[in-house]
Backbone bond lengths (Angstrom), bond angles and torsions (degrees), N, CA, C in turn:
res aa  C-N    CA-C-N  psi(-1)  N-CA   C-N-CA  omega(-1)  CA-C   N-CA-C  phi
1 M - - - 1.465 - - 1.522 110.09 -
2 L 1.317 116.89 -48.18 1.450 121.83 -177.45 1.539 111.10 -61.05
3 V 1.333 115.26 -41.51 1.474 120.86 178.33 1.492 110.58 -60.91
4 A 1.349 116.41 -43.49 1.462 120.31 -179.54 1.515 111.35 -63.31
5 Q 1.343 117.09 -42.40 1.456 121.09 -179.11 1.549 109.95 -64.79
6 C 1.337 114.56 -39.53 1.480 118.37 179.29 1.528 109.35 -65.19
7 S 1.323 116.93 -40.53 1.468 121.28 179.60 1.555 110.31 -61.76
8 I 1.315 115.28 -45.68 1.470 118.29 -179.95 1.510 111.17 -63.62
9 A 1.351 115.81 -43.39 1.462 120.41 178.52 1.517 112.62 -59.92
10 L 1.340 114.42 -40.17 1.451 120.05 179.89 1.548 111.17 -65.56
11 Q 1.325 115.59 -41.17 1.459 119.83 177.52 1.514 111.39 -62.08
12 K 1.352 116.75 -42.64 1.474 120.69 178.95 1.528 109.35 -62.65
13 Y 1.351 115.28 -40.75 1.472 118.81 -178.21 1.517 109.48 -63.65
14 K 1.325 116.51 -46.80 1.468 119.80 179.69 1.518 112.68 -61.95
15 C 1.321 115.98 -40.58 1.471 121.66 177.67 1.500 110.20 -61.91
16 A 1.334 115.13 -45.80 1.473 120.38 -179.74 1.506 109.48 -63.79
17 Q 1.348 115.95 -39.22 1.453 120.59 -179.88 1.526 110.20 -62.01
18 R 1.338 117.14 -45.66 1.455 120.51 179.19 1.524 111.52 -63.74
19 T 1.339 115.49 -38.91 1.449 120.49 179.18 1.543 110.98 -61.97
20 M 1.324 114.94 -44.62 1.462 118.30 -178.90 1.521 112.11 -66.96
21 I 1.308 116.90 -33.95 1.479 118.34 175.52 1.512 111.13 -61.26
22 V 1.358 116.63 -43.37 1.456 120.21 177.09 1.524 111.91 -62.58
23 V 1.367 113.77 -44.20 1.477 117.65 179.09 1.508 112.22 -60.43
24 M 1.340 115.56 -41.58 1.463 120.35 -179.36 1.519 110.22 -63.42
25 Q 1.325 117.31 -39.01 1.442 121.49 179.59 1.521 110.29 -65.01
26 I 1.334 115.32 -45.22 1.466 119.97 -178.99 1.505 111.61 -64.68
27 S 1.344 114.95 -38.89 1.474 119.81 -174.86 1.515 112.89 -62.77
28 K 1.347 117.04 -23.23 1.459 119.17 -179.46 1.496 111.76 -59.97
29 Y 1.332 116.84 -29.07 1.465 120.54 -175.68 1.522 112.40 -89.42
30 F 1.300 119.16 -9.14 1.454 120.54 -175.22 1.547 114.23 -121.25
31 L 1.324 116.58 -23.99 1.461 119.96 -174.36 1.522 111.25 -107.33
32 P 1.327 118.46 148.54 1.462 120.84 175.00 1.526 110.27 -64.57
33 K 1.343 114.76 162.60 1.457 120.70 -174.23 1.546 112.09 -62.72
34 N 1.306 117.62 -29.88 1.464 120.14 -177.37 1.507 113.91 -90.76
35 Y 1.330 116.56 15.39 1.474 121.77 -179.15 1.520 107.83 -106.64
36 F 1.310 117.27 126.07 1.441 121.19 -179.03 1.522 111.97 -121.81
37 L 1.343 116.41 142.76 1.439 120.07 172.22 1.514 109.38 -73.87
38 L 1.290 116.36 151.07 1.470 121.77 179.25 1.496 109.33 -63.13
39 P 1.347 119.73 134.17 1.473 121.09 179.25 1.538 110.56 -60.80
40 Y 1.305 116.97 122.98 1.472 120.17 -177.11 1.524 111.48 -69.69
41 T 1.355 118.14 -18.58 1.483 119.93 -178.73 1.527 112.59 -73.00
42 L 1.345 118.28 -10.65 1.430 121.60 -178.46 1.524 113.05 -84.96
43 F 1.344 116.66 -5.84 1.426 120.55 -174.75 1.507 111.37 -118.82
44 P 1.339 117.00 149.37 1.462 121.14 174.84 1.510 110.29 -59.79
45 L 1.324 115.00 154.35 1.481 119.94 178.91 1.511 110.79 -58.04
46 S 1.306 119.15 -34.98 1.454 122.19 -175.94 1.510 110.99 -67.34
47 Q 1.343 119.97 -17.37 1.438 123.41 -176.97 1.532 114.05 -103.92
48 L 1.330 115.87 -5.41 1.479 119.03 -175.79 1.517 113.08 -59.48
49 D 1.330 116.41 -44.38 1.470 119.08 -179.23 1.521 111.22 -59.32
50 T 1.353 116.20 -41.24 1.462 119.86 179.45 1.505 110.77 -65.40
51 I 1.329 117.23 -45.11 1.474 121.61 -178.32 1.530 110.73 -62.00
52 I 1.326 116.75 -45.64 1.473 120.96 179.55 1.550 109.97 -60.54
53 F 1.327 115.00 -43.80 1.465 119.47 -179.97 1.502 112.49 -61.23
54 L 1.363 116.46 -43.21 1.429 121.39 -179.82 1.516 111.73 -65.42
55 Q 1.333 116.04 -39.24 1.459 120.62 179.20 1.531 109.79 -63.34
56 L 1.313 116.23 -47.38 1.470 119.85 179.90 1.520 111.59 -64.88
57 K 1.323 117.86 -39.51 1.467 121.26 178.95 1.529 110.14 -64.06
58 L 1.330 116.69 -43.06 1.452 120.62 179.33 1.504 111.80 -61.47
59 T 1.350 115.60 -43.25 1.470 120.96 179.22 1.521 110.69 -63.01
60 A 1.320 117.28 -45.91 1.461 121.58 178.66 1.505 113.35 -61.09
61 M 1.347 116.13 -42.69 1.466 120.29 -179.94 1.522 110.27 -65.62
62 R 1.335 116.48 -39.99 1.433 120.00 -179.65 1.542 111.41 -64.52
63 N 1.340 115.40 -44.30 1.481 119.81 179.37 1.542 111.42 -65.21
64 L 1.331 116.07 -38.37 1.464 119.65 177.98 1.532 110.50 -63.86
65 F 1.330 116.14 -40.77 1.469 120.61 179.99 1.513 111.12 -62.66
66 I 1.357 115.43 -44.71 1.460 120.02 177.87 1.528 111.16 -60.68
67 L 1.338 116.40 -43.70 1.446 122.27 -178.96 1.540 110.21 -60.46
68 L 1.328 116.77 -43.17 1.466 120.79 -179.70 1.521 111.13 -63.65
69 L 1.340 115.28 -37.14 1.471 119.82 178.04 1.532 112.17 -66.05
70 L 1.341 115.67 -31.40 1.460 119.61 -174.96 1.514 112.88 -86.72
71 I 1.327 118.62 -13.28 1.482 121.55 -177.36 1.525 111.45 -55.65
72 P 1.355 120.21 -48.92 1.465 118.81 178.30 1.525 113.37 -60.51
73 V 1.334 116.91 -34.91 1.450 120.58 179.39 1.512 109.72 -66.81
74 F 1.348 116.66 -42.97 1.471 119.72 177.79 1.521 110.01 -59.71
75 G 1.336 115.78 -43.02 1.471 119.67 -179.02 1.500 111.88 -60.24
76 M 1.361 117.45 -43.99 1.444 120.42 -178.70 1.520 111.25 -68.51
77 S 1.308 116.86 -40.57 1.455 120.53 -174.78 1.526 111.57 -72.13
78 Q 1.306 118.59 -18.36 1.459 121.13 -177.89 1.516 112.91 -108.12
79 D 1.295 117.74 16.94 1.458 122.12 -176.15 1.525 108.90 -82.52
80 K 1.351 117.90 105.48 1.457 121.55 179.14 1.513 108.99 -87.05
81 N 1.343 116.62 97.63 1.460 120.66 -177.70 1.519 113.52 -138.22
82 V 1.325 116.48 14.16 1.441 120.42 -178.24 1.543 110.22 -109.86
83 I 1.344 115.75 131.32 1.459 120.16 174.37 1.529 109.33 -118.82
84 N 1.300 114.53 154.28 1.461 120.80 173.37 1.522 107.76 -119.09
85 V 1.295 115.39 120.68 1.472 120.86 -179.05 1.531 108.90 -115.46
86 F 1.330 115.85 125.56 1.466 117.02 173.53 1.530 108.82 -130.59
87 R 1.322 114.02 148.16 1.463 121.06 -173.60 1.524 109.74 -119.60
88 V 1.313 114.85 136.69 1.447 120.42 176.43 1.523 108.94 -128.99
89 F 1.342 113.95 157.01 1.456 118.69 -172.77 1.553 108.86 -133.58
90 P 1.346 115.37 105.88 1.446 118.90 -178.47 1.526 112.67 -72.44
91 K 1.299 115.90 154.20 1.457 121.75 174.76 1.543 108.85 -64.78
92 V 1.299 117.54 143.54 1.458 120.44 -171.56 1.539 112.34 -61.32
93 D 1.298 118.39 -26.08 1.463 121.12 179.58 1.544 113.59 -98.14
94 R 1.362 115.35 10.62 1.448 119.28 -177.94 1.509 112.80 -127.57
95 V 1.318 117.17 18.43 1.468 120.45 -173.48 1.525 111.38 -62.36
96 L 1.305 118.01 -47.24 1.461 120.18 -176.68 1.533 111.13 -65.55
97 E 1.331 116.28 -41.45 1.458 120.49 178.25 1.538 110.10 -64.89
98 F 1.315 116.22 -39.61 1.465 119.70 178.69 1.517 111.12 -62.99
99 E 1.313 117.67 -47.13 1.462 120.89 -177.15 1.541 110.92 -63.01
100 K 1.277 117.49 -39.07 1.473 121.05 179.25 1.507 110.12 -66.55
101 A 1.320 117.44 -42.49 1.460 122.03 -179.23 1.550 110.32 -69.14
102 L 1.335 116.79 -36.94 1.451 121.58 -178.97 1.549 110.68 -64.08
103 V 1.308 117.31 -42.92 1.453 122.38 179.19 1.536 109.91 -61.50
104 A 1.321 116.27 -46.74 1.455 120.29 -178.12 1.550 110.48 -63.52
105 H 1.306 116.29 -41.58 1.457 120.34 -178.85 1.530 110.97 -66.91
106 A 1.324 116.41 -42.98 1.483 120.33 -179.71 1.523 111.02 -62.31
107 Q 1.324 116.88 -42.35 1.458 120.42 -177.65 1.544 110.52 -68.32
108 K 1.311 117.05 -24.62 1.474 120.59 -175.65 1.499 110.69 -88.70
109 Y 1.360 118.13 -36.83 1.439 119.59 -170.08 1.529 115.81 -123.98
110 H 1.349 117.44 -10.97 1.471 118.78 -172.48 1.533 109.07 -130.91
111 T 1.310 114.69 80.15 1.480 121.44 178.11 1.550 108.49 -132.30
112 G 1.335 114.96 178.80 1.468 119.22 177.83 1.538 109.98 64.98
113 D 1.326 114.83 -135.58 1.462 120.74 178.29 1.519 114.27 -59.88
114 W 1.310 116.36 -20.39 1.462 121.11 -173.47 1.520 111.08 -111.48
115 K 1.290 116.74 26.85 1.469 119.82 -178.39 1.541 110.48 -69.08
116 W 1.317 115.54 155.92 1.460 123.61 -178.06 1.523 110.39 -100.28
117 R 1.332 115.22 137.68 1.444 121.78 166.52 1.517 106.52 -112.21
118 V 1.294 117.06 118.02 1.468 122.08 -172.28 1.513 109.73 -109.82
119 S 1.308 115.27 133.72 1.502 122.79 176.68 1.525 109.15 -128.61
120 E 1.334 113.79 150.85 1.470 119.09 176.45 1.528 108.19 -102.31
121 I 1.314 116.08 129.50 1.454 121.29 -176.62 1.536 108.69 -83.07
122 Q 1.343 115.88 119.06 1.440 122.18 -170.80 1.536 113.25 -92.44
123 S 1.328 116.26 -27.61 1.464 118.87 -173.45 1.540 110.57 -148.58
124 G 1.322 115.06 176.29 1.474 119.13 -179.52 1.522 113.38 85.57
125 P 1.311 117.82 -175.23 1.465 119.76 -175.20 1.522 113.98 -69.59
126 D 1.347 118.18 -15.26 1.467 121.49 179.32 1.538 112.14 -103.90
127 A 1.327 117.33 15.34 1.465 119.41 -178.55 1.505 110.71 -57.75
128 G 1.332 115.30 139.16 1.461 120.79 -176.41 1.526 112.22 95.75
129 G 1.326 116.53 -9.90 1.465 120.35 177.15 1.498 111.87 -91.37
130 Y 1.341 114.38 173.70 1.465 121.40 -179.58 1.539 107.52 -121.23
131 N 1.341 114.90 129.43 1.466 121.10 -179.97 1.535 109.25 -99.89
132 I 1.338 116.05 118.49 1.476 121.27 -175.03 1.551 107.38 -115.25
133 T 1.332 116.53 123.25 1.451 122.76 -174.35 1.508 110.73 -117.90
134 E 1.359 116.02 131.80 1.451 121.95 170.03 1.523 108.40 -116.05
135 G 1.323 114.70 144.54 1.467 118.61 178.51 1.496 112.06 117.05
136 P 1.337 116.31 -179.01 1.465 127.03 12.83 1.518 112.45 -81.11
137 H 1.341 114.28 150.26 1.473 123.75 176.95 1.509 109.58 -134.92
138 T 1.309 115.11 173.52 1.466 120.00 168.15 1.538 106.50 -93.34
139 W 1.304 114.71 161.32 1.475 118.73 176.56 1.538 108.54 -61.75
140 D 1.315 116.81 -36.65 1.461 120.85 -179.00 1.517 110.60 -61.92
141 Q 1.318 117.85 -41.02 1.477 121.11 177.59 1.518 109.88 -61.58
142 I 1.287 117.14 -45.03 1.466 121.67 -179.80 1.526 109.24 -62.61
143 D 1.327 116.14 -41.88 1.475 121.01 -179.10 1.526 110.76 -62.58
144 K 1.327 117.14 -39.74 1.478 120.90 -175.69 1.502 113.53 -88.43
145 R 1.309 118.24 -5.62 1.454 119.46 -179.02 1.533 110.92 -63.23
146 G 1.308 115.70 -43.70 1.472 119.99 177.60 1.516 113.24 72.88
147 D 1.297 115.21 -166.40 1.463 122.95 -179.48 1.530 108.65 -76.96
148 L 1.320 115.90 136.12 1.460 119.06 -179.99 1.542 112.74 -79.21
149 G 1.305 114.97 -2.52 1.455 117.70 174.07 1.527 113.79 99.84
150 A 1.349 113.74 162.81 1.436 120.78 -178.27 1.504 113.55 -66.17
151 A 1.352 116.13 -35.08 1.475 120.20 -178.34 1.535 109.23 -63.83
152 H 1.336 116.01 -41.62 1.461 119.21 179.70 1.530 111.10 -63.28
153 Q 1.322 116.22 -47.34 1.475 120.20 -177.44 1.521 111.03 -65.45
154 T 1.310 115.18 -37.84 1.475 119.20 178.35 1.508 111.60 -65.09
155 D 1.335 116.10 -42.67 1.459 120.76 177.98 1.555 110.47 -61.28
156 W 1.344 116.41 -45.40 1.454 119.74 179.37 1.539 111.45 -61.73
157 N 1.324 116.54 -47.41 1.446 119.98 -177.33 1.540 113.50 -64.36
158 K 1.317 114.93 -40.67 1.484 119.04 -172.70 1.543 113.19 -86.98
159 T 1.336 117.09 -23.92 1.457 118.04 -176.69 1.527 114.42 -111.60
160 V 1.314 118.69 -28.55 1.454 121.94 -175.87 1.529 111.71 -109.35
161 A 1.313 116.75 -55.07 1.465 120.87 -173.72 1.504 113.72 -58.96
162 I 1.307 117.52 -28.83 1.466 120.79 -177.64 1.535 110.65 -64.09
163 H 1.331 118.12 -15.32 1.451 119.96 -179.82 1.544 112.35 -101.79
164 L 1.357 117.05 5.25 1.440 121.05 -172.56 1.544 112.05 -104.57
165 T 1.336 115.85 155.89 1.479 122.05 168.78 1.525 107.62 -80.18
166 D 1.312 115.34 179.16 1.479 119.57 -178.49 1.528 111.41 -79.97
167 K 1.333 118.40 -10.69 1.457 122.04 -176.85 1.527 110.56 -77.64
168 S 1.330 116.50 134.52 1.475 120.37 176.00 1.533 107.74 -160.68
169 Q 1.333 115.65 161.67 1.472 121.86 177.57 1.514 108.08 -142.88
170 S 1.350 115.92 152.17 1.452 121.20 173.42 1.512 109.36 -143.61
171 T 1.324 116.02 133.22 1.485 122.69 -176.89 1.513 111.84 -137.37
172 Y 1.304 115.91 134.23 1.461 120.93 166.78 1.523 108.03 -98.43
173 A 1.301 117.02 134.40 1.462 120.75 -178.54 1.516 109.48 -138.40
174 V 1.342 115.40 143.59 1.456 123.20 -178.10 1.514 111.09 -112.63
175 F 1.315 116.68 126.33 1.452 121.67 -178.97 1.504 111.44 -66.40
176 N 1.359 117.12 131.64 1.449 122.64 178.29 1.526 108.67 -106.02
177 A 1.317 116.61 100.43 1.479 121.69 -175.71 1.512 111.30 -67.92
178 E 1.353 117.34 -30.42 1.466 121.66 -175.64 1.539 110.55 -68.73
179 L 1.309 116.02 -31.03 1.481 119.58 -179.16 1.500 114.46 -96.08
180 S 1.329 117.44 -8.84 1.461 122.16 -177.58 1.510 111.69 -96.89
181 N 1.322 116.66 152.40 1.460 119.86 175.01 1.522 110.81 -121.65
182 A 1.324 116.79 12.54 1.460 122.30 174.34 1.531 108.51 -131.07
183 G 1.317 116.73 157.06 1.453 120.81 -179.22 1.523 112.50 -70.43
184 L 1.297 115.83 150.25 1.449 121.05 -179.60 1.512 114.02 -54.03
185 T 1.324 117.16 -42.63 1.458 120.53 -176.69 1.553 113.00 -103.86
186 D 1.323 115.51 17.49 1.469 119.36 176.83 1.524 108.97 -86.68
187 Y 1.364 115.98 75.15 1.446 122.02 -170.30 1.523 113.10 -78.99
188 S 1.307 114.52 166.51 1.466 121.90 173.62 1.553 109.52 -136.56
189 D 1.299 116.64 160.63 1.461 119.86 -177.00 1.510 110.77 -72.95
190 K 1.337 117.17 -32.11 1.463 120.82 -179.20 1.523 108.52 -127.27
191 Y 1.313 113.51 138.32 1.466 117.76 -177.89 1.547 111.70 -155.14
192 A 1.319 115.79 157.05 1.448 122.37 176.00 1.521 108.82 -111.46
193 V 1.343 114.98 143.25 1.460 120.40 178.60 1.518 108.43 -121.99
194 T 1.323 115.84 127.79 1.468 122.00 175.00 1.514 108.61 -112.10
195 H 1.321 116.31 120.62 1.449 122.15 179.53 1.520 109.05 -95.86
196 V 1.316 117.18 113.45 1.467 123.02 -175.70 1.520 108.47 -108.38
197 F 1.324 117.51 114.58 1.458 121.70 -178.43 1.545 107.80 -102.88
198 T 1.303 116.07 118.98 1.467 120.25 -175.16 1.504 111.52 -87.03
199 K 1.331 115.79 159.72 1.416 122.02 175.61 1.538 109.61 -73.21
200 P 1.320 118.12 156.02 1.485 119.45 -179.30 1.495 112.26 -54.95
201 G 1.333 115.82 130.87 1.437 121.68 177.99 1.522 116.04 76.78
202 M 1.307 117.39 5.80 1.469 120.93 -175.98 1.525 113.40 -111.72
203 L 1.309 119.69 9.42 1.443 121.17 -179.36 1.504 112.27 -60.85
204 G 1.339 117.55 -43.42 1.474 121.04 179.89 1.517 111.38 -62.30
205 D 1.330 117.79 -42.89 1.465 121.51 176.68 1.523 112.22 -63.43
206 A 1.340 115.39 -38.71 1.468 119.40 178.14 1.534 110.79 -63.59
207 R 1.304 116.29 -37.89 1.475 119.47 177.88 1.501 109.21 -62.43
208 E 1.328 118.28 -47.93 1.460 120.92 -179.99 1.498 112.03 -60.17
209 N 1.304 117.60 -36.80 1.462 122.59 178.41 1.531 112.09 -63.93
210 L 1.361 114.36 -34.85 1.482 118.43 -178.52 1.516 112.28 -73.54
211 K 1.328 118.90 -17.16 1.466 120.20 -177.23 1.527 109.62 -64.81
212 N 1.325 117.91 -36.70 1.437 120.81 176.97 1.544 111.61 -70.55
213 M 1.314 115.93 -32.80 1.467 117.99 175.07 1.529 111.39 -66.66
214 K 1.340 116.07 -33.50 1.455 118.93 177.13 1.529 111.17 -60.45
215 K 1.326 117.84 -38.56 1.438 120.61 178.06 1.562 109.57 -59.91
216 T 1.338 115.05 -37.71 1.467 118.05 177.76 1.513 112.59 -67.32
217 W 1.309 116.20 -40.39 1.475 120.68 177.48 1.514 110.84 -59.97
218 I 1.302 116.06 -43.60 1.466 120.27 -179.11 1.513 110.87 -65.09
219 A 1.334 116.46 -45.28 1.478 120.63 179.99 1.528 110.75 -63.28
220 S 1.318 118.11 -33.08 1.463 122.67 -177.35 1.532 112.82 -90.04
221 N 1.327 116.17 -0.45 1.457 122.70 -178.92 1.529 111.57 58.08
222 E 1.339 116.22 41.09 1.448 121.93 175.83 1.523 108.59 -93.40
223 A 1.326 117.03 145.75 1.488 122.26 177.99 1.494 108.05 -100.27
224 V 1.339 116.74 104.96 1.471 121.48 -175.99 1.526 108.84 -131.05
225 V 1.330 114.37 134.96 1.455 121.29 173.90 1.523 108.93 -121.16
226 V 1.344 115.82 149.00 1.448 119.80 -177.85 1.523 108.58 -126.10
227 Y 1.325 114.94 132.81 1.466 122.52 174.91 1.527 109.45 -117.12
228 E 1.313 114.35 161.78 1.471 120.55 171.59 1.498 108.32 -121.51
229 A 1.325 116.45 128.05 1.465 120.17 177.68 1.537 109.17 -63.59
230 S 1.336 116.81 140.61 1.448 121.12 -176.57 1.538 109.63 -123.56
231 S 1.313 115.23 114.14 1.476 121.25 -179.08 1.561 111.14 48.78
232 S 1.299 114.19 44.64 1.460 120.35 -176.32 1.527 110.06 -137.10
233 G 1.308 116.46 58.14 1.462 119.89 179.82 1.481 111.99 94.77
234 P 1.336 118.07 -160.17 1.453 121.82 -178.83 1.513 112.84 -63.35
235 P 1.336 119.48 157.09 1.494 121.62 177.85 1.520 109.57 -52.38
236 Q 1.303 117.72 131.35 1.440 122.66 -175.64 1.515 113.24 -147.07
237 L 1.296 116.34 134.08 1.454 123.90 167.94 1.553 108.64 -101.11
238 I 1.304 114.86 128.66 1.467 119.33 -176.42 1.532 107.99 -110.93
239 I 1.319 116.93 109.73 1.457 121.95 -174.99 1.529 107.99 -103.54
240 V 1.336 115.30 119.86 1.459 121.78 -176.93 1.534 109.80 -112.77
241 T 1.334 116.24 115.96 1.463 121.30 176.42 1.516 108.37 -98.58
242 R 1.308 116.06 115.79 1.458 122.04 -177.30 1.517 110.43 -97.45
243 Y 1.330 114.62 120.37 1.437 121.45 -177.16 1.551 109.51 -87.82
244 K 1.306 116.62 85.24 1.463 120.39 -177.59 1.504 112.98 -64.97
245 G 1.349 115.56 -28.20 1.465 120.39 178.68 1.502 112.77 -97.99
246 G 1.295 118.30 7.93 1.469 121.32 -179.29 1.521 112.10 94.32
247 L 1.320 114.86 -175.59 1.470 121.11 -175.14 1.542 112.88 -69.57
248 K 1.312 118.03 -11.17 1.459 119.75 176.23 1.518 111.07 -58.52
249 E 1.305 117.71 -23.27 1.449 120.46 179.54 1.529 111.99 -69.88
250 R 1.347 117.91 -13.65 1.447 121.51 175.05 1.522 112.37 -89.66
251 Q 1.292 115.94 -9.64 1.468 120.37 -175.97 1.524 111.71 -63.96
252 T 1.324 115.68 135.69 1.482 120.85 177.51 1.519 108.94 -55.54
253 G 1.321 118.84 129.23 1.424 122.92 179.71 1.505 114.73 95.89
254 F 1.359 117.98 -14.80 1.435 120.91 177.50 1.545 109.38 -63.41
255 L 1.322 115.80 -41.12 1.459 122.21 174.97 1.547 107.83 -120.82
256 K 1.318 115.06 154.05 1.456 119.27 174.36 1.525 109.32 -67.89
257 P 1.338 118.77 159.52 1.472 119.92 178.60 1.528 111.34 -55.12
258 L 1.341 114.64 146.18 1.445 121.96 -177.32 1.544 112.74 -52.90
259 P 1.347 119.39 -48.86 1.493 117.56 -177.73 1.561 111.63 -57.77
260 E 1.324 115.89 -36.53 1.478 118.32 -179.11 1.522 109.97 -70.34
261 R 1.321 118.38 -43.61 1.454 121.49 -179.50 1.546 111.09 -66.70
262 F 1.299 115.92 -40.02 1.466 120.88 -179.02 1.506 110.20 -65.30
263 T 1.339 118.55 -43.60 1.437 123.17 -179.36 1.520 110.72 -64.81
264 A 1.342 116.83 -40.46 1.443 120.62 179.21 1.526 111.46 -63.46
265 A 1.309 116.54 -32.90 1.472 120.36 -176.62 1.524 112.51 -87.28
266 N 1.346 117.90 -25.68 1.458 120.28 -172.39 1.527 115.70 -122.83
267 G 1.320 117.46 -6.78 1.463 119.61 175.79 1.541 112.76 106.77
268 E 1.312 115.47 163.05 1.453 122.72 -178.70 1.540 110.94 -61.25
269 G 1.318 115.84 133.82 1.452 121.51 177.76 1.527 114.04 82.54
270 S 1.321 117.84 -4.32 1.459 120.83 -175.87 1.522 112.73 -71.80
271 F 1.327 117.01 -31.39 1.473 117.42 -177.60 1.521 111.77 -67.76
272 Q 1.311 117.17 -40.78 1.463 121.32 178.45 1.518 109.56 -62.69
273 K 1.330 117.39 -40.55 1.469 120.65 177.30 1.532 111.18 -62.77
274 W 1.342 115.73 -39.55 1.445 119.85 177.54 1.507 112.43 -63.01
275 V 1.335 116.19 -42.77 1.502 121.27 177.54 1.500 109.33 -60.15
276 E 1.314 117.65 -46.22 1.490 121.01 -177.36 1.544 109.67 -64.64
277 A 1.339 116.45 -41.37 1.468 118.91 178.70 1.534 111.66 -65.80
278 T 1.332 115.92 -36.10 1.474 120.76 178.37 1.529 109.25 -65.93
279 Q 1.288 118.75 -43.37 1.433 122.63 177.44 1.534 112.06 -60.21
280 K 1.306 115.61 -33.66 1.445 121.64 -177.65 1.523 111.69 -78.43
281 T 1.312 118.13 -33.44 1.479 121.23 -171.18 1.522 114.46 -102.39
282 V 1.337 118.03 -24.11 1.470 121.03 -171.95 1.537 110.58 -100.96
283 D 1.319 114.94 130.71 1.475 119.88 175.67 1.526 111.34 -82.29
284 H 1.318 116.46 -49.64 1.489 120.68 175.77 1.541 106.77 -167.02
285 S 1.341 113.48 167.16 1.480 119.39 178.74 1.530 108.12 -150.98
286 W 1.332 115.08 163.33 1.430 121.34 171.62 1.521 109.83 -153.54
287 S 1.340 116.63 158.56 1.444 121.47 -175.48 1.503 113.70 -127.98
288 E 1.302 115.29 163.78 1.456 121.32 -179.09 1.528 110.86 -155.42
289 L 1.301 116.47 160.10 1.489 120.58 179.56 1.543 106.55 -117.70
290 L 1.328 116.32 135.61 1.436 121.41 -179.57 1.528 112.02 -128.75
291 F 1.307 116.13 145.64 1.455 122.62 175.70 1.531 109.12 -116.93
292 T 1.340 115.41 129.29 1.460 120.16 178.64 1.540 109.94 -68.59
293 R 1.331 115.67 136.32 1.448 120.56 175.57 1.520 109.27 -111.95
294 A 1.312 114.96 87.08 1.487 119.40 -178.83 1.513 110.44 -62.97
295 D 1.340 118.28 -27.89 1.455 120.40 179.32 1.516 113.55 -68.53
296 L 1.336 116.45 -20.11 1.481 120.41 178.58 1.530 112.11 -101.44
297 S 1.294 118.64 -9.96 1.424 123.29 -174.92 1.560 111.03 -82.43
298 S 1.327 116.10 163.01 1.480 119.54 177.83 1.489 108.88 -63.66
299 K 1.319 115.98 144.78 1.448 122.38 -179.23 1.532 109.95 -98.15
């Protein structure tokens, strides 16, 4: 009987020993270097199962706690809300050659996450130009993209740039979900862009003023997105009205007058307050109409 009990005890000890070896190996990937499991030799054989269980439970709870703490960080680091918009202006007698070269260049170098959405600017001070948009991306993606290489630059210079004037623009802009009532990537073929340049120190007040306008957009079933220019000239809010139903949405009578719609959404006297706040916060603004050119965009 004594021999049998000793044999059973020895088997349990060896089993526990093997288990602890596995646990120690696993723990290297989850625990800091200065964290040690309790020595299993300090406990009676009858308590080994309990000790091992408690150690594993403690490790799991600790890792779960760390993971929960990191969730907000993951969310912020993966937020794709940055676009890069650059504008080019072809020579009046080279438009067809430019468009052909642009398509070939985009298909060769600007696909996948870096595909181009190309629009033709129909009105405003940049009429006749082409609006090329990349994104949305994270700032980290932009940072890690790096140089596209000599072959890319050579192709651009020799096939596309030769058809362009010296005029060009480049803007980074960040999508403001709080001020928008349409999704970032909920695009339309035709859209209007209003560039609102705020007075120094008034960008925050201008944002607050737009919140009441958002209520009007929602009530009127308008699709509007708002961006903020980032390190791209003076402080600027970029308001994009997307005509999901086409240009008929611009027709007089399609919507009620703005003062009437704004008052209905925000209360009596609200429109006059909005006008006064706009005069206080906005330096100047200008608008333009753009048509998407799917035939020139990346496929």
